[in-house]
N, C-alpha and C positions, 0 to 999 in steps of 0.2 A: 402842507402849505399851499395853500391855494392864491396862485398869482392874478394880478387884476388882468381884467380883457382887453383886447383890443390893442389899440394905440398908447393904453397907458402901461402896458405888460413891460414894454424894455425898462420904465421907470422904477420895476422894481428890483431893476437890475443896474443903477446906477454907474459912472465911473468906467475908467477905460477897463474893460472885462478881460483882459490878457493880464493887465497889472494884478488880476485876484487868483492868478496862477500860482501854485503853493510850492512847485520844488525845480520847475522851466523856469527861465527867463525869458520873454519874449523878443529882447534885443540880439540874443543868440540866434536868432533865425532872421532876422531883417535882412542876411547880403541873398537868401532867396530869390525875396520879391525886387531886390536890387537888380539882379542878376536877370531875371524874368523881362524886368523892364527895358535893361540896356540889348537884349538877346534879339529884338525884332522892332519892325514899326510899331506905330499905333494907327490903323485908317480908320478905324471909327471909335467913338469916345461918346461913351453914356454918361450916367450917374458917375461913376467913379473912376477918373482918369488914373492912368499909370503912375504919375506923379505920389496918387492919395491912396496908392492900393495897399500899402504896408500900413498906414495909419488906421483905415479900414479894417485891415485882417487882426493889426492889435486889438482894435476895437473888439473884434468880434467872433474870432475863431479859437478852437481848443487848439495848444499846442502838442508838437507830438515830434518825437525822438526815439531815433532805433540805430543800429548799429549797418543797417543795410542801408547804403547813402539812396541809391533810385527810390525805394519807400518814402524815406523822408522826403526827398527832393518833390516826389510827386505829390506829397499830403498839402505842401504846399504851392505848388503848383497850381492842382487844381480847385484849390480857396482864391487865389491868386486871376485865374480865367473865370471862374462861376462870376464874381464881382462884377464882369464884364458885361455879364447879360444883366443886370441890374437897371433898371430904365425909370425914369423918375416923369412923370404924366400930370397934366392937371387933375386926373383923377387919384393920384397916389401911387406907389412903386408897381411895376410891373418886372416879370422875369420872364428876358427872351430866349426862345431855343436856338434863334441864327441872330447874327449880328445883322446880317442885310437884310434888307426887306423881302419878303414873301408875299407870292400874289395869293396864296390860299391862307393867308395869316386873318386874324381879326384884328380891331383897332389898335393900335402900338404896337402891333405887327408881334402878338401874342398866339400862340398854337396850343392847343388843349393837350396834345399828345402826351407830352413829357410831364406833366403836372406833378404826376405821384412822384416822380424821381425826384423833381426840384423841391417840392414840400420835406420829402425823404432830407434831402442834402441840408436844406435851410434850416433846419427843425435845430439841428445842430450850432447855429449861429447864435449870437447873444443878442441880436438886435431882432425881434419877431413881427416887427413892425413890416416885414417886405411880404412875408406869409401872409399878413392879415390882410393889408389893402390890396395884395395881387388876386387872392382868394373874392376877398368881396367885390373886386373888379368883376371877374369871371360870374362870379353867382347873381351881382346887382348892378353891374356897370353900365347897364343899356336901359337908363331910364328906371331902373328899381330890377329890371329884369336880367336875366341872361343875356351874357354878351352871345350873338347872332351865331356864331360858330363854336359854342360851347361842347355841342354834339357831333362835330366834327369827325372828332376821333376819339374811340374809345378810352376810356380811362378810368383809374380807380383814386377818385377823388376823395369821398366820403370817406373811404380806408384811408387812405394818406393823412388826412386830417385828422383823424382818431388817433393814426401814428404818433402825430407831431403832439395830442394831448397827453399824450403815456409820458412825453419828455416833458412836458411844460404846464401841465393840469390847467391849461386856458378853457375850464368850462363853460365861463359866463359867455366868451367869444363863441365859442362851438356851437353851444346849444342856441344863441341866435339866430344862426347861419342852419338850424337844424329844419327850418319847412324848405329852405330853397335845397337842401341836401339830397332830401327828401321827394322834393319836384323832380329833380334832376335825374334821381332813380327813375321813377314812374315813367318818365319819359320816353328810356330807354326802354322799359317793358312795352310801351304803347308802339314803338316803332321798328323794334329789332329782336321782338319773341317770336319764334320758330313755334309752331300749333304744338308740338310734345312738349315743350316747355326750354328748352334750350335757346339761347340766345345765339344769332348769326352777326357776322360782318364780313365787310370784302378787305382784301389785302392792305389796300390803301389805307383806309378810315380806321386800321390798326395800327398804322404807322410802319406798316411792315409788307410794302409793296412788292411784286415777283417774287412771291414764293414758291416752295415744291407741289405746296397741298391746295394751290387755289389759284387766284390771279386778280390783277388789280379790281375789278369790280366783280367778282364773283361771290355769291353771298354761300359762306358757311359756316357752320357752327363751330368755331373753332376754342381750342381752348382758353386764348386768350380773354377775350369780354366777359365767357361763361365763371372764369377764376374772378375777373374785375368784379364782375355782380353779387357773386358767391361773396368777398371781402368787403363790400360795399354794404351789403345785408348787415353782414354782422358788423360791421362800425354801426350803422343806424341803429339796429336792433341795442345795443351797447349805449348807445348816444339818448334811446328812450328810456331807457332803463335809469339813465344818469338822472333825466328830465323829471322822473316819477318818481325819485327822491329826492327831490330840492325842499327845501322847507318852505311852509305857508303854499305851498300848491291844493289848490280845491280837490275835492274830492273825486270830482267828474273829471277835472282836468290828469288826476293822478292815474285814474281807470285808462282812460283814453291813450296815455302816453306808455301806460302796461300793453294795452292791447296790440299799439304801434310797435312795439318792442315784440311781440309776441308773433306778429304777422312777419317781420321783417326775418326773424329768426327762423319759421317755417319757410321761407322764402329763402333761407340759405338753406336749410336742409335739404328741400326739393333741390336744389342746382347740385348739391354735395351728389344726391343720388345720381343725378341724371349725367354728370361729369364722369361718375367711377361708372357708370354701367352701360352709356353710350358714348364716350371719347377715348375707353381707355382698351387698348388692341393687346388683347391677352396673347397673343403670337410672338409680338414684336416687345411686350412687356413695357407700353409706353401708351402715354397720353396721345391723342393724335385728334387732326380736324377729321370731321365728318362732314361729307359732301351732302347740301342740300337736294341737287340735282337729283339722285338717285338713292341716299340716305345710305351710303356706302365710306367706311372710313378710306382717309386719303394714303393707307399704306406708305407712311413716311415717317420718321422720328425728325421732327424738329424741335429747338431751344424751346419753343413754344409748351412746349410737353410737360416742359420742368413748371412753368407758371403756377398750378394749383399748389405745390409748395409753399408761392412764394404768400400763400393765404393762410397755408395750414388745413387747405381742404381733404386731402386724400387723406382716410383712415388707416392709424397707423397699425401694422401687423397683419395688414391684407396683403402684402406681397407685391404694393406697388413701388416699393423702394428700391426694388431692382432695375427698376429705369434708371438711377443713378450709376451705374455700371458704364453707362454711356459715356459718361466726363471723364474717363482715365481711358478710352480705348479710341486708339488711331485709327479705324473704321467709322468709329463713335465721332463725339465732337470735339476729342484732344487733337488741338494743330499745334504747331511750332509758335504762333503767336496768339495762342489762346482758343478759346471755344467759338467751333463753328454755330452757323444756323440753322444748318441742316448738317446729317449724316452723311460724313463724306462716302461712305460704301455704297450711297445712292445711284444709280447712274446719271442722274438729273442734277447731280449737284454742280456748282458754278455753271452751267451751260445759257443762262440767260442774260450773257453780256458783260460788259463792265463799265460802271460809271452811271447809272438810272436807277441807282437806290435798290440793286436786288438784295432778297434776302433767301438767296438760295444756296447758301452756305458762309459766303465772306463774313467774316469777325464784325459785330455789332456790338459797342459799348452799350446800347440801351440794352439788348438781350443778354449781355454778360451779368449788367447790373442786376437783372432779374430772376438769371440762373444765380449769382452767386447769393443773393438775398436768400432764395429757396432753399440752398445748400445749408445757410446758415441754421436756419429752421429747422432741416432735417437733423442737423448734428445737434440741436438742443433738443429737441421734442420726439422725435423717431427712433427707436431702437431698431438699428438694422447692423448688416456688416457689409454694407458695399463703399463706403465713402468716410474718411477720418479726419483731424484736423489734420496729418499731412497733406491730403489732395485739396482742403480747402487752400491752405497758404501756397502749396505751388501754381493752384489756378489765380490766387493773388497776385502771384510773381510774375505770372506770364500777363496777368494786365497790366501791370507795371510796366513791365519791357515793353510791351505794343504800344505806350503812350508817348512815342519818339517819333520825329519826323527831321530828318538831316541833322539828327544828333544829339536834337533838342526835345523839351517836354513838349509835346502837342496832345490835344484832344481834338478829332474830328468825327465824321460820321460813321465810315467803315473802311474796314482795311483788309487786305489779302492774309488768309491764313498762313500761307508760307514765307511770304518774303517781309510782311508786315507794314508793306507800301500801302498808304491811304490813298485810296480809290478814288478821291476826289482831287486827289496831287494838290495844287499850290491856290486852287480857288478860294478866294474867300469866304464864300458860304461856307464852307467846311472849319474854316477857323473858329476855336471857342464852343464849336457846335456842346450846348446845354442840352443835353439829351441823355445823362445817364449820371450815375452817382459813383463816387469814388469815397469822400470822408463817411460817408453812413456804412458803407460797407468794413470799412476800416474798425470805426467806431462800434459797430452793432456785431460785427463778424470777428476780425483779424481779434481785435481789444474784449470784445465778447458782453459789451454794455446792453444786456437786453431789458429794453423798456417795460414798464408795467405801470397797472394803476393803482397798485399797492404803495404800502412805505418801503417795500423790500428792494433793497439794491441787490440786483443781481447778475453776474459777470461770469463768462464763461468764453474765456480766450479759445480761438481755435489755431493754436499755433503750437506746435511740438517744442517741449521744453528746452531740448539741445539745438534747437532751432537758432535763436539770439538768446546772448548771457545778459541783455538789458533791454528794456524798453519804458515809454513813460507817456501816457497819455494824460494831459495835464488841463484845467480849468475848461470843463464840461459843465455845461449848464444842465442841472437834472435836478427836476421838483423843486426849485427853490434854492438849492443847496451847490455847491462846486465841488465836482468830485474827480478824482485823481487816480489813476490805474498805473500801477508800478511795479516792474517785475526786475531784481537785481540777483542776478545767479549767487553773486560770492560778495553785495552789498558794497565792493568797492567804487560803482558808478556814481550814485547818489547819497552817500553816506545816509543811509535811513535803514538800513541793516538790510539783511540777505533774505531772498524768496520772494514771495509774489505779495502785495499789500494792496488794499483798498481806503483811500483816504477821502472824508467828507468833510470840507471846510478845513483841511489843513488837518485833521485827525485822525489818526489810524483806527479803523473798524473793523478790520478784518486781516489779517495775515495766514500764509502757508508756506512752508518751506519749499513747496514744488507749487507748478504755473499750472492750477487747477480750476474748479471752480469755484468760487466764493459768493457768499450772502453777507448782507447784514442790511440792519433796520435803520432806516432814515428817521431823526429825530425830530 
């Protein structure tokens, strides 16, 4: 089923979206929004004020229930917090990273750094107008041209939009923007390409200032931008292949689209080879930054070394998976309040001061989101012996536990790895920092819905069978259907039988007595 493009997309899903939930009742979760509204002031109001928060959530979000209270509370808090960043402008909706005005932002206070995270999170909302309008503004909002600060930060926009397509099948809208996305990629190739083929970036322009491997304005070949460009190239190749398959396309246009698809595939292959050969430190068993000044590796493991797996870049079975030992090592990245951004054994760990956006080890939700998305990819597509679903669940548990401040749910910029204290303190700029994902990690990781281009519904939950006796993710919009993922160990919680089940539009389409991967064909 192909949905309509652009602003018409939402029209295919009319009515109150949460009322289409098949098992859970939206009214059972309203108390979360009521509590969040009461727990603090509302200093900045944008498109959707607190008083309308639950109405918006009821219209838009999947419903989630589980026996671990903080997981469930954080699910609803992160959606409640995210809608604060939605801003109505004369050109349409945008998504703000900060609620307070930033000097380095573009028009409407938009910042390109976290757009990939914002798209991944909002693709699970029922109303896709937010993404449509936001990305159209980024790519065409400057008198038909890209916004002036689109390239101020490296990003994975084409890849993120293709991932959105895998959920909504918004082919017409995506292909309409294809020339703009192509031009965006080529602009990076013009400005950031090192002669040997890798891309370079400074820490600030990567959104990761004051790292151990570089500096605010030092140009280095980093795993970040090179992985982003690989993912973008693979996405653009897929988009041009879709374009070539369109009915009614002239033979010349078909050949041109296929040639462009092949060109981007070759770019991706080149980057894959360069990242594996030039950024892998075989002694450290890790992907690292390579300094442009002398061509040497930085000799420090940083969380950015996991980003290649975010895009499934590393070749499976070549030994790269050993890097994942570091997420369970207290001398590596595992800390009491989450995953650090640099290995704790390094002598430079947490040496750059506090409160100036350091990425020298403190825990950043931005980086945690990337690492957890990459870990889910490893657990789904890489045969290995180093991590399992218990590791994924424990790291998600730490991520949930870290998102509290003064005993209340909170999402900010970055935090102390040992105490959990948010390093911007009570600064308004840090509140509701829209710079990471949470819902996407629950949907695609913990619950295991793996978006695909074909009509196979693939679900691979990353939670040990004995961890929770029950859970339910309901009202998930996917390929024009409503998907429900349900686990009820003894059948007593939901009355839909015992075991693990998938429902599509209320009909059970797959079942297992155990919590294990399931597939079903969508009709």
